[in-house]
C-alpha positions in Angstrom: -63.3 31.4 -133.0 -61.8 32.9 -136.8 -60.7 36.0 -136.8 -59.7 37.9 -140.4 -56.5 39.5 -141.0 -56.0 42.7 -141.7 -54.7 43.4 -145.0 -52.8 46.9 -145.4 -51.2 48.7 -148.1 -48.9 51.0 -146.6 -47.2 53.9 -148.9 -43.7 55.4 -148.6 -43.3 58.6 -150.7 -40.0 60.8 -150.6 -40.9 64.1 -150.1 -44.9 65.4 -150.9 -44.9 68.2 -153.0 -46.9 70.5 -155.2 -49.1 73.5 -155.0 -51.0 72.7 -151.9 -47.5 70.6 -149.9 -45.4 73.1 -149.7 -43.5 71.8 -146.6 -40.2 71.9 -148.6 -40.0 75.8 -149.1 -41.8 76.1 -146.1 -39.4 75.0 -143.7 -35.8 76.1 -145.5 -34.2 78.9 -142.8 -34.3 81.5 -144.9 -38.0 81.5 -145.8 -38.8 80.5 -142.0 -36.5 84.1 -141.2 -38.3 86.0 -143.3 -41.8 84.8 -142.1 -40.6 86.4 -138.7 -39.7 90.0 -140.6 -42.0 92.8 -140.9 -43.6 92.6 -144.7 -41.8 96.2 -145.9 -38.6 94.5 -145.0 -39.3 91.6 -146.4 -40.3 93.3 -149.9 -37.1 95.4 -149.8 -34.7 92.6 -149.4 -36.6 90.6 -152.3 -36.3 94.1 -154.5 -32.5 94.0 -153.7 -30.9 91.3 -156.5 -28.0 90.9 -154.2 -29.5 90.4 -151.4 -31.1 87.2 -153.1 -31.0 83.7 -150.8 -27.7 81.4 -151.1 -28.7 77.6 -151.0 -25.5 75.4 -150.1 -25.6 72.0 -152.5 -23.6 69.3 -151.0 -25.3 67.3 -154.6 -26.9 64.8 -152.9 -29.9 63.8 -155.1 -33.4 63.3 -154.0 -36.6 63.2 -155.6 -40.0 65.2 -154.9 -43.4 62.8 -155.7 -46.3 65.1 -156.6 -49.2 65.4 -154.1 -51.9 64.2 -156.8 -49.6 61.4 -157.4 -49.9 60.1 -153.2 -53.7 60.6 -154.2 -53.8 58.4 -156.9 -51.8 55.5 -154.9 -54.1 56.1 -152.0 -57.3 55.3 -154.2 -55.2 52.1 -155.5 -54.9 51.0 -152.7 -58.3 50.9 -151.2 -59.7 50.2 -154.4 -57.7 47.0 -153.3 -55.1 46.5 -156.5 -51.8 45.2 -156.2 -51.6 43.4 -152.8 -50.9 44.3 -149.3 -47.8 45.8 -148.0 -45.1 48.7 -148.7 -44.9 50.9 -152.0 -42.6 53.1 -152.5 -43.9 56.7 -154.4 -41.3 59.2 -156.2 -42.0 61.0 -159.2 -39.3 60.2 -161.7 -35.5 62.2 -162.4 -33.5 63.6 -159.6 -32.9 66.6 -158.3 -29.9 68.8 -156.2 -30.4 71.3 -153.9 -29.5 73.3 -156.7 -32.3 72.9 -158.7 -34.3 74.8 -156.3 -31.8 77.5 -155.9 -32.3 78.1 -159.9 -35.9 77.3 -159.4 -36.4 79.8 -156.7 -34.0 82.4 -158.5 -31.5 82.2 -155.3 -27.9 81.6 -155.7 -26.3 78.4 -154.8 -22.6 77.4 -153.8 -21.1 74.2 -153.7 -21.0 72.8 -150.2 -18.5 69.6 -149.5 -19.1 65.8 -148.4 -17.0 66.5 -145.6 -18.8 70.0 -144.6 -22.6 68.1 -144.6 -21.0 65.0 -142.7 -18.7 67.3 -140.3 -21.7 69.8 -139.0 -23.9 66.6 -139.0 -21.7 65.0 -136.3 -21.8 67.8 -134.5 -25.5 69.1 -134.4 -26.3 65.6 -133.5 -24.5 66.0 -130.4 -25.8 69.3 -129.0 -28.9 68.8 -126.8 -31.9 70.8 -126.9 -31.8 71.6 -130.7 -34.8 73.7 -132.6 -35.9 71.2 -134.8 -35.3 73.4 -137.5 -31.2 72.5 -137.4 -33.0 68.4 -137.9 -32.7 69.1 -141.8 -29.1 68.9 -142.7 -29.6 64.9 -141.8 -31.5 64.9 -144.4 -28.3 66.1 -146.9 -26.1 63.4 -146.3 -26.8 60.9 -148.4 -28.9 60.5 -150.9 -32.0 58.5 -150.6 -33.9 57.4 -153.8 -37.1 55.2 -154.0 -37.3 52.4 -156.8 -40.5 52.7 -157.1 -41.6 49.7 -159.3 -43.5 47.6 -157.0 -45.9 49.9 -157.3 -45.4 50.6 -161.2 -46.0 46.9 -161.3 -48.7 45.9 -158.5 -50.9 49.2 -158.3 -50.5 49.7 -162.6 -49.5 53.1 -160.5 -47.7 55.6 -162.7 -46.6 59.5 -161.4 -48.3 61.7 -163.7 -45.4 64.6 -162.3 -42.3 64.2 -162.7 -39.6 65.9 -159.8 -38.7 69.1 -162.2 -42.6 69.0 -163.0 -43.7 69.0 -158.8 -40.7 71.2 -158.2 -42.0 74.1 -161.1 -45.9 73.7 -160.0 -44.3 73.9 -155.9 -42.5 77.2 -156.2 -45.1 78.3 -158.8 -48.0 78.6 -156.2 -45.7 79.6 -153.1 -44.6 82.2 -155.5 -48.2 83.4 -155.9 -48.9 82.8 -152.3 -46.8 85.4 -151.1 -47.6 87.5 -154.2 -51.0 87.6 -152.5 -49.6 87.8 -148.6 -48.3 90.9 -150.2 -50.9 92.6 -151.1 
């Protein structure tokens, strides 16, 4: 009896973001904490520019990929373009936490790499911490995707840059905050 082999297209996106993919912002400690405060307190804090959040920036570069660009890669795989195997997905360009802070109108402060490494090492030793503190591990080393295989074999081309994706993400996030406050 012959069996057929299953072919799989495996997609490995970097941080997926966009108007409907807002996890990057929703999981930031400041945003998570503000979700737990009463609305009048959140509005008061937002109205006081001196109390803007401060985002530490270790300078670690990262990429974003737009939710629509991920969907277009999935469609290419469903249509059998390219060959089975892994495909990295990322928008063009690199960002840092300073870029996120600028887009949100927040402050930023440089953070030495040794502070990140030491903090991450200490956190790794503490049992039963909430999952939110695990974000520090994501800024220890750059994780930059090479997407040539997806471009060459799938014919995939991201329509959105990392910076453009950040702009759409923040715009949608702000709109949801505005609508939710009314």
